PLY file of the C-alpha trace (Angstrom):
ply
format ascii 1.0
element vertex 71
property float x
property float y
property float z
element edge 70
property int vertex1
property int vertex2
end_header
-19.32 34.58 -15.21
-17.75 31.13 -14.89
-15.55 31.57 -17.94
-13.61 34.14 -15.91
-12.57 31.42 -13.47
-9.11 30.06 -14.11
-9.07 26.43 -15.26
-6.30 25.64 -12.78
-8.44 27.00 -9.94
-11.34 24.77 -11.01
-9.06 21.72 -11.21
-7.59 22.48 -7.78
-11.02 22.91 -6.21
-12.35 19.67 -7.67
-9.17 17.78 -6.77
-9.52 18.84 -3.13
-13.18 17.79 -3.07
-12.46 14.38 -4.56
-9.41 13.79 -2.35
-11.51 14.49 0.74
-13.98 11.80 -0.33
-11.31 9.29 -1.43
-8.45 9.71 1.06
-7.15 6.17 0.43
-6.59 6.79 -3.28
-3.09 8.06 -4.07
-3.01 11.80 -4.60
-1.35 11.43 -8.00
-4.15 9.15 -9.19
-6.86 11.59 -8.10
-4.97 14.46 -9.73
-4.69 12.56 -13.01
-8.34 11.52 -13.08
-9.61 15.03 -12.28
-7.41 16.57 -14.99
-8.54 13.98 -17.56
-12.22 14.47 -16.75
-11.83 18.25 -16.79
-10.17 18.16 -20.21
-13.10 16.16 -21.61
-15.63 18.65 -20.26
-13.79 21.95 -20.66
-14.23 22.16 -24.42
-17.99 22.31 -24.11
-19.74 25.61 -24.87
-21.37 25.96 -21.44
-18.78 26.15 -18.69
-21.09 27.10 -15.82
-21.16 23.59 -14.36
-17.55 22.50 -14.89
-16.82 22.11 -11.19
-19.83 19.92 -10.49
-19.54 17.88 -13.68
-15.81 17.29 -13.29
-16.24 16.22 -9.66
-19.09 13.85 -10.58
-17.14 12.29 -13.47
-14.02 11.78 -11.34
-16.02 10.14 -8.55
-17.76 7.85 -11.02
-14.40 6.72 -12.43
-13.05 6.03 -8.96
-16.18 4.05 -8.09
-15.80 1.98 -11.29
-12.24 1.25 -10.20
-13.61 -0.20 -6.95
-12.58 2.72 -4.77
-14.89 3.46 -1.85
-15.62 7.03 -0.73
-15.31 8.10 2.88
-18.70 8.33 4.55
0 1
1 2
2 3
3 4
4 5
5 6
6 7
7 8
8 9
9 10
10 11
11 12
12 13
13 14
14 15
15 16
16 17
17 18
18 19
19 20
20 21
21 22
22 23
23 24
24 25
25 26
26 27
27 28
28 29
29 30
30 31
31 32
32 33
33 34
34 35
35 36
36 37
37 38
38 39
39 40
40 41
41 42
42 43
43 44
44 45
45 46
46 47
47 48
48 49
49 50
50 51
51 52
52 53
53 54
54 55
55 56
56 57
57 58
58 59
59 60
60 61
61 62
62 63
63 64
64 65
65 66
66 67
67 68
68 69
69 70
């Protein structure tokens, strides 16, 4: 069950995924964005998709900021 997964482990996993796609963005900025997006989503009743939703939200924010992902 996803609720058994530690929030910090989810944040770390998503942070690594996003950093690999946006290597030119400062690590501290990626960390902050992932934590902020996770906190918005983590209070929802269904936690099964937190990793995917947090990653998607963080990437969308970076794209809005004009950051380009690595291809």
